[in-house]
C-alpha positions as CSV (number, residue, x, y, z in Angstrom):
1,M,-117.9,28.1,181.2
2,G,-115.8,30.7,182.7
3,H,-117.2,31.5,186.1
4,G,-116.6,35.1,186.1
5,Y,-118.4,38.4,187.3
6,S,-121.5,37.9,185.5
7,A,-121.7,34.1,185.9
8,R,-121.1,34.5,189.8
9,A,-123.8,37.1,190.0
10,L,-126.3,34.5,188.5
11,A,-125.2,31.8,190.8
12,G,-125.9,34.3,193.7
13,L,-129.2,34.7,192.5
14,L,-130.2,31.1,191.7
15,R,-128.4,29.3,194.6
16,P,-131.2,30.0,197.2
17,Q,-133.8,28.5,194.5
18,G,-132.0,25.3,194.9
19,W,-129.8,25.5,191.6
20,R,-126.5,23.5,191.4
21,F,-123.5,25.0,189.5
22,I,-120.5,23.2,187.8
23,A,-118.2,25.8,186.8
24,T,-115.0,25.8,185.0
25,T,-111.8,27.7,185.6
26,R,-108.1,27.4,184.4
27,D,-106.6,27.7,187.7
28,A,-106.6,25.0,190.5
29,V,-106.3,27.8,193.3
30,R,-109.2,29.5,191.8
31,A,-111.0,26.1,191.7
32,D,-110.6,25.7,195.7
33,A,-112.3,29.0,196.1
34,L,-115.2,28.3,193.9
35,R,-115.7,25.2,195.8
36,A,-115.8,27.2,199.1
37,E,-118.5,29.2,197.4
38,G,-120.9,25.9,196.9
39,V,-119.8,25.6,193.4
40,E,-118.6,22.2,191.8
41,A,-115.5,23.4,189.9
42,V,-113.8,21.9,187.0
43,V,-110.2,22.7,185.9
44,W,-110.6,23.1,182.2
45,P,-108.9,23.0,179.7
46,G,-107.7,19.5,180.8
47,T,-110.8,18.0,182.3
48,P,-113.2,16.4,179.7
49,L,-116.7,18.2,180.1
50,A,-118.9,15.3,178.8
51,P,-119.7,14.0,182.2
52,A,-120.7,17.5,183.5
53,L,-122.4,18.3,180.1
54,A,-124.5,14.9,180.6
55,R,-125.7,16.1,184.2
56,A,-126.3,19.7,183.2
57,T,-129.8,21.2,182.0
58,H,-128.5,24.8,181.1
59,L,-125.0,25.9,179.6
60,L,-123.9,29.4,180.0
61,T,-120.5,30.4,178.4
62,S,-118.6,33.6,179.0
63,V,-115.3,32.5,177.6
64,A,-114.1,35.2,175.0
65,P,-113.0,34.3,171.7
66,D,-109.3,34.1,170.8
67,A,-106.9,34.2,167.7
68,G,-108.1,30.7,167.0
69,G,-111.9,31.4,167.5
70,D,-114.2,30.3,170.2
71,P,-112.0,28.3,172.9
72,V,-114.9,26.2,174.3
73,L,-116.1,25.1,170.7
74,R,-112.6,24.3,169.7
75,V,-112.3,21.6,172.5
76,E,-115.7,20.9,173.5
77,G,-117.8,21.6,170.2
78,E,-118.6,18.0,169.4
79,A,-119.7,17.1,173.0
80,I,-122.0,20.1,173.0
81,A,-123.4,19.4,169.7
82,A,-124.4,15.9,171.1
83,A,-126.0,17.4,174.2
84,G,-129.4,17.4,172.8
85,H,-130.9,17.2,176.4
86,L,-129.9,21.0,177.1
87,R,-132.8,23.1,177.9
88,W,-131.0,26.3,177.1
89,V,-127.7,27.6,176.0
90,G,-126.5,31.2,176.9
91,Y,-123.5,33.2,175.0
92,L,-122.4,36.4,176.5
93,S,-121.2,38.4,173.7
94,T,-120.8,42.4,173.4
95,T,-122.6,45.1,172.0
96,G,-119.2,46.0,170.3
97,V,-120.5,43.8,167.3
98,Y,-122.7,46.6,165.9
99,G,-119.5,48.9,165.5
100,D,-119.9,52.7,165.4
101,H,-123.0,54.6,164.7
102,G,-121.9,57.9,165.6
103,G,-124.1,58.1,168.5
104,G,-127.4,56.7,167.0
105,W,-129.5,54.0,168.1
106,V,-129.1,50.4,167.4
107,D,-131.3,47.2,168.5
108,E,-131.1,43.7,167.8
109,E,-132.2,43.9,164.2
110,T,-129.2,46.2,163.6
111,P,-126.7,44.4,161.1
112,V,-123.3,43.7,162.9
113,A,-120.5,45.8,161.7
114,P,-117.6,45.5,164.0
115,T,-114.9,48.2,163.8
116,G,-112.0,46.2,165.7
117,S,-110.7,42.6,165.8
118,R,-112.1,41.7,168.9
119,G,-115.8,42.7,167.6
120,A,-115.1,40.5,164.3
121,A,-114.1,37.8,166.8
122,R,-117.3,38.0,168.7
123,V,-119.4,37.9,165.3
124,A,-117.6,34.6,164.4
125,A,-117.9,33.0,167.8
126,E,-121.7,34.1,167.9
127,D,-122.2,32.3,164.5
128,A,-120.2,29.1,165.8
129,W,-122.5,28.8,168.7
130,R,-125.6,29.3,166.5
131,D,-124.2,26.3,164.4
132,V,-123.4,24.0,167.3
133,C,-126.8,24.6,168.9
134,A,-128.7,24.2,165.9
135,R,-126.8,20.7,165.5
136,A,-127.9,20.0,169.0
137,G,-131.6,21.3,168.6
138,V,-131.4,23.3,171.8
139,P,-132.3,26.9,172.2
140,L,-129.6,29.5,172.1
141,H,-129.8,33.0,173.7
142,I,-127.2,35.4,172.6
143,Y,-126.7,38.2,175.2
144,R,-124.8,41.4,173.8
145,L,-123.6,43.0,176.9
146,A,-123.0,46.8,177.1
147,G,-120.3,48.1,179.7
148,I,-120.5,45.9,182.8
149,Y,-120.2,47.6,186.3
150,G,-121.3,46.7,189.9
151,P,-119.5,46.2,193.2
152,G,-115.9,45.7,192.9
153,R,-116.2,47.2,189.2
154,G,-117.2,50.8,189.8
155,P,-115.3,54.1,189.6
156,F,-115.0,55.1,193.2
157,D,-111.5,53.5,194.1
158,R,-110.0,55.3,190.9
159,I,-111.5,58.5,191.8
160,R,-110.5,58.4,195.5
161,A,-106.9,57.3,194.4
162,G,-106.7,60.4,191.8
163,Q,-106.5,58.0,188.9
164,A,-109.7,58.8,187.3
165,Q,-110.1,61.3,184.1
166,R,-112.9,62.6,182.2
167,V,-112.0,62.1,178.8
168,I,-113.9,64.4,176.6
169,K,-114.8,63.4,172.9
170,P,-117.7,65.3,171.5
171,G,-120.8,63.2,170.8
172,Q,-119.4,60.0,172.4
173,V,-121.9,58.0,174.3
174,F,-121.9,54.5,175.8
175,S,-124.5,52.1,177.2
176,R,-123.8,50.1,180.4
177,I,-125.6,47.5,182.6
178,H,-125.2,46.6,186.2
179,V,-124.2,43.0,186.8
180,D,-127.4,42.4,189.1
181,D,-129.6,43.1,186.0
182,I,-127.3,40.9,183.8
183,A,-128.1,38.0,186.3
184,A,-131.7,38.9,186.4
185,A,-131.9,38.8,182.6
186,L,-130.1,35.4,182.2
187,A,-132.3,33.7,184.9
188,A,-135.4,35.3,182.8
189,G,-134.0,33.7,179.6
190,M,-133.6,30.3,181.3
191,D,-137.2,30.6,182.5
192,R,-138.1,31.4,178.8
193,P,-135.8,29.5,176.5
194,G,-138.3,29.6,173.6
195,R,-137.0,27.7,170.3
196,G,-134.1,28.5,168.0
197,V,-131.8,31.4,168.5
198,R,-132.8,34.8,170.0
199,V,-130.6,37.7,170.4
200,F,-130.9,40.2,173.6
201,N,-129.3,43.5,174.3
202,L,-128.4,43.8,177.9
203,C,-128.2,47.6,178.9
204,D,-129.9,50.2,180.8
205,D,-132.3,52.8,179.8
206,E,-130.1,55.8,179.4
207,P,-126.8,55.6,177.2
208,A,-124.7,58.7,178.5
209,P,-121.3,60.4,178.0
210,P,-118.6,58.6,180.0
211,Q,-117.5,62.0,181.7
212,D,-120.9,62.4,182.8
213,V,-121.0,59.1,184.7
214,T,-117.5,60.0,186.4
215,A,-118.7,63.3,187.4
216,F,-122.0,61.9,189.0
217,A,-119.8,59.1,191.1
218,S,-117.5,61.8,192.1
219,G,-120.3,63.7,193.8
220,L,-121.8,60.7,195.3
221,I,-118.5,60.5,197.6
222,G,-118.0,64.3,198.1
223,L,-115.1,64.7,195.6
224,P,-114.8,67.1,192.8
225,P,-114.8,65.7,189.3
226,P,-111.5,64.8,187.8
227,P,-110.2,66.9,185.3
228,E,-111.1,67.0,181.9
229,V,-108.8,65.5,179.4
230,D,-109.3,66.0,175.5
231,F,-109.4,62.4,173.7
232,A,-106.8,63.6,171.3
233,T,-104.0,63.8,173.9
234,A,-105.6,61.7,176.6
235,P,-102.9,59.0,178.1
236,L,-105.3,56.0,177.0
237,S,-104.1,52.2,176.6
238,P,-104.5,50.8,172.9
239,M,-107.6,49.0,174.1
240,A,-109.1,52.0,175.9
241,R,-108.7,54.1,172.7
242,E,-110.3,51.4,170.6
243,F,-113.2,51.1,172.9
244,Y,-113.6,54.9,172.3
245,R,-113.8,54.3,168.4
246,D,-117.3,53.3,168.7
247,S,-120.3,55.5,169.7
248,K,-123.8,54.1,170.0
249,R,-127.0,54.2,172.0
250,V,-128.3,50.7,172.4
251,R,-132.0,49.7,172.8
252,N,-133.2,47.0,175.3
253,D,-136.9,46.9,174.4
254,R,-136.6,43.2,173.7
255,I,-135.5,42.1,177.0
256,K,-138.3,43.8,178.6
257,A,-141.0,42.6,176.1
258,E,-139.7,39.0,175.7
259,L,-138.2,38.2,178.8
260,G,-140.6,40.4,181.0
261,L,-137.4,41.9,182.8
262,V,-138.0,45.0,185.0
263,L,-134.6,46.6,185.3
264,R,-133.2,47.0,189.0
265,H,-130.9,49.7,187.8
266,P,-132.5,51.6,184.8
267,D,-130.0,54.2,184.7
268,Y,-126.3,54.8,185.9
269,R,-127.4,57.0,188.8
270,S,-129.3,54.2,190.4
271,G,-126.7,51.7,189.7
272,L,-124.0,53.6,191.1
273,R,-125.9,54.4,194.2
274,A,-126.3,50.6,194.6
275,V,-122.5,50.0,194.0
276,L,-121.3,52.5,196.5
277,A,-123.9,50.9,199.1
278,A,-122.8,47.6,198.6
279,E,-119.0,48.5,198.7
280,T,-119.4,50.7,201.7
281,G,-121.3,47.7,203.4
282,A,-118.8,45.2,202.5
283,S,-116.0,47.7,203.9
284,K,-117.8,47.8,207.1
285,G,-118.4,44.1,207.2
C-alpha cells in the first residue's frame, strides 16, 4: 500500500529471491512506471483490493494518515480484517510518536507523547492497525522510522546549489536511517513474523546534530560547510520548524536482538559515503 521510497527499496532487495509485488498508486502514469519495474500496479483508491489481498502473503503499508484517519483502513479495513491468511503485516510509522525528550534516549517501551498533530495521527493509525490485525489474527510489525535518507534523498544537490544551511539549535539531535537498512529490517521482519504486535525503531547507532551531518556531507564533495543560521531566525517552513520541536536519541537494540539485523550503515558517515557513491555512479551511467 503506497509503493514509495522505502517499499521500492524492499522490492529491489527481494525481487532477486523470486518475490512478486502488487503495489498501489493513485496515479495511472505512475502505475505504468511501476509495471515497467516488474511490479503489478493497482490504481487505488478506485480498484477493490480484495482480489489482490486474496493472493497476497504479506502486506506492507506506508500510507500516511490524513485528517480522517488511516486512508487504507477507511476503505479496506474490513477486507484486511477478513484476510486471516496473511503471514505478516507491516506498518511504517515514525519516531515522531515519542515527541520531545530534550535530547534524551527513547526506546520501544517509551510511552508515546507526540507534540504535533501529525504525530498524534500516527499514534491513532498505529492503534487502528493493531485492532484490524487482531481481528484478522495476523502478526503486525510497527516500524517507527527515523529520518530517511538514501540515493536521491541525500543533501549533496542542495549543498552544491548553495541552498543548504546549518540550522543551529543548541542541544538538537536527530536520528536517521538509510533506506537500504529499512529494506533489510522489513525483510528480516517478514522472515520472523512472530505473533501479535511488535514495535521496532528503525534508526542507526549514532544520533547527531543536523549541522554536523551537513558539514560532513560538504566535506565529502570538497565544498565548505554552508553558513550557520540561528534556529530562531532561520527561514524554515512551518513543517520544518515543527520537525525541530522534537529532540531525542532513538535506540535500535530491538531490531538487532529480535530480527538479527546488522546495520549496513550504522552511522551517517557510512550512509552518506554510500549515497554519494550511488548518486555518482548513477550520473556516470
